[in-house]
Every structure is written in structure tokens, then in C-alpha cells.
C-alpha positions, 0 to 999 in steps of 0.5 A: 901397639907400636909393634904394628908399625915400622920403628926405624932405629935412629942413626948412632950419634957421631960421638958413639963412633969417636968413643970406640963403642961401635966398630966402624968397619961393620957399621959403614958401607965402603965404596963398591968398584964398578965392573964393566959388563958387555952392553949386549948382556945388560938386562933391559928395563922390565916395562909392563905397560907402554913406558909408564908401568915398570916392574919394581917401580911406582908410577903416578897418574894425576887428574882432575875429578870427572875426567875419566881416570878410573875408567882409563885405569879399568880399560888399561887393566883389561888390556893388561889382563887380556893381553889385548891392545885396547889403548894403543900401548905396548903390553908385556905378556901374561900379566895379572892386575889388581885394581883396588878402588877405594871410592866406588862400591862393588856394584858400580865397579861391576857395571863399569868393568862389564861395560868396558869388556862388552864395548872392547869385546873382551871375553870373560875367559880372556881375563879369567884368573888375571884380573882382581878387583877390590873396593874400599867400601868392603875392605878398608886400606890404610897404609899410614896414620898420623899421630903425636909422634908423627906419621907411622907406616902400618906394617901389618897392612903392607905385609898383608898386601905383599902376601896377596901380591906374591901368592897371586902373582900380581904384576900390577897393583892400581891404588885409586885414589892414593889419598884414600889409602892413608890417614896422613896430612896431605900437605905434610911432605915428610909424611907423603915422602915416607908413604911413597917410598914405602909403596916403592919398597913394596913394588921392589919386594914383590917384583911388581909395578904399582900405579897410584892414582891422584887428584890435582889441585884447582888450576883455575882453568889452566892445563894441569901438569903432574906437578899440580897433584894435590898435597906434598910434591914428594909423591911425584918425586918418588915415582919413576913415571908420572902422567897427567890427564887433561880434558879437551878445551872447547877451542881444541874441539873446534880445531879437531872438527868435533861438532858442538852437539858431541857432548862426549868427554875427550881428554889427553894423557901426557907423560910429563915425568919420565925418569927412565924413558923419554917424555911421551907425546900427547895421547887422546882418549874419549869417553863413550857411552855404552848401553847395558842390557839392564838399561843403564848407560855406562861411560867407557874409555877408548883410544881416540886419534886427533884427525889428520888435516888431510883425512879423506883427501886425495891428489884429485882434491888438490888438483880440483882446488888448483884448477878452481884457484888458477887465475883467480887472484884469490886473496890469502888473508882471511880478512878478505871476506868472500874473496878469501881463498879458503872459501874456494877451498871449502866450496871445492872440498864440500865442507862448511867454511865457518865450522871448518875455518881452522882446518881450512887454514891448516890445509892451505898452510900444508899445501904452501909448505909442500909447494902446491901453492905459492904466495903472490901479489895482485892489485886489490880494490884500492889499487894496492898490492895484496897477498894472493895464493897462486898455483905452484907445482901442479898435482898429478892424478 
């Protein structure tokens, strides 16, 4: 039975070398001299999807439960298989993707993928022969087991994966979730290190990118980072790119102008571990409900942009606000109640001053920075000088 597992031979003890029983020159590797190459001829890094998935490397996505990580990986798989920009990320040409979901049954995956295809208008022929989907409910995946002698890699399983990846020319393999792909102690850092490096060896052996989807531990309401992944930290250490998903907090929804009646899930994708590329900026995604022809409502992930403070506004709007404020000695502090300059801004722009208070403050700050308005002073009700907003450089139509 031990033949089914990797049984790495231990390094010979130092005494063996000293006693002359081994030829040192054949056992040790000596330094290789560096050879300069014309920089223009050096190969570029083989990125496959944005700056997250890289050929011959392992990437990790970490997220709390219920945020939308599986829906995100499905839409990203469709984007790569179809070659279409569905999520706002750069995609290499002619990619084949294998999604191995170890939790959901096939009928659920069928619903999710079909809904995502219809929502994003991806035709079946666009992904034909390029998207492969399997479920752990039908085909168990166990890459490592823990026993009395420690954790062992199940070699036949890794060999079978390699054979499938190579024979079908798979470029990207997604394992969702990582914890269901092995039977080792989640907090055993040595075991997780061994398993993670075995995945890295598989990526190198098959010239593909491997994405491991992982759960976070409880963060008690704090925003998670990739370092909040459950169990041993060795998984993230072995990855060349790590990203984390965080659900948008209620106060952020208010900042974005999302009404309280909007019950959709909004979440950020943050690449905060990037060994081979700059750390990525915060990207936003939204879970949209798609009504299927069979009557089922299915969540589908889509790209979402944080609204710009000045969306829909023109120089005419600025000029109208300037005319309304000119000579009014409008109070700069929002503590001034109805005398606050933001009330005038809201009235001119036709927006609700209560629901859009934070946006109005950002608008005023932006206009101050641009010089359209300047701070001044005027006498208040108590005959003391208070800060007011005055017109600076007038806008032109």
C-alpha cells in the first residue's frame, strides 16, 4: 500500500559523506554561473487571467462563506473559456478551464453555470470543448491523508489529475474548496505545506495554473485578508498570488449611494499577496439574481464599478450651484443645520440631502480642491466669525 504514496528518501547523514561511502561530487549540486541575456529576449511571465492566474503556479482565493466565491470562479471560468471580458480582467487566448467543485451536486452547478451564461450572453458554442466541470459528489478528490506516520500524498490521485490535465490541454484548474481536497489536519502547517507544494509541482508538471479556493476563519466583523485563511499559513506561503473577498459593509453601501432596499450582495476582490506582480486595487463585484426559464432564481456574479462622485454632473451643474451660493455666506460646517451649504447643493442638483449626505460632502471637497469654491469667513448668529463657502473660479458652460 505504501507504493501508492510518495516516500521521499531521507537525506544521507553527514557521517556517510565523511566515511567516504558516497561520492560527494555526484550527490551535491555545485553553483551554476549566471549568464547575462539581452533583456529584450527574456520571456514574459505567462499570465493567463489578469495578474492572478499564472502558468506553472498556484494561486489562492480566500473568502468567508456566502460571499460569492463559487459564483465568481464560475463566471471567471466562463470568461476564460469563451475569451470574453466578463469581469474586467485581461485574458490570454484559447484557454481551457476545469472547475472541480467538491461541495455542490451537478444539478446545482448546471443551474449556476447556465444562469451565468444566459446573464452574460455566452453562447454554448463559445465554450464548447473548453470548459470542464466535475463535482466531489460524483468523483471524490483526496490528494493527501494523515496517518500515524504523518501526512502522505496520494500519488495515484495526483498522477490521474496530471494525466487528465495534459490529455485535455487544461490551462486552468480550479479546486473549490481546498479543504475538501485532502484528509490532513487543517492546522498542521507541515502537512499543509507539503500539500500546497504538491499542487505547485502539479502546476509545473502540467504547465497550467491552479486556483485553490479557501475559507477564512472568523474575523468578528473585521475585514479579512488572505492571512485570515483557515488553518495553516503554509497554503498562502506556497501561492504566488493570493486574493480575498469581502462583503460590502452597510456604511460603505451608504457611501456608494446604494439604497437600503437593494438587498443584493456587493463584495470587493482584493489581491493583497502578489509575489510576481504589484498588489491589485480593490475591484467590486455584485451578485445579481437571474430568473431561469424553469422558474428558479439563481445568483450570478457580475462586475460592478464604485460610482464616481460626479457621475451625471456637468459644468452647467457646477455653474448653477455657484450662482445659488454666490453672496449667501453659506455655512461650511454641516452642523449648521439648514444653513449648511450642502443643503443648497442638494436643492440645485435635485438630490436628497439626507440620503446623499456623504456624497454631497465629497462633491464639496472635490470642488474645493479644484478651486471652484474657496473657504471664507462671515459673521454668524452669535456675531462670531464662522467658516463659509464662497465662489472661487467660475465655471464656464
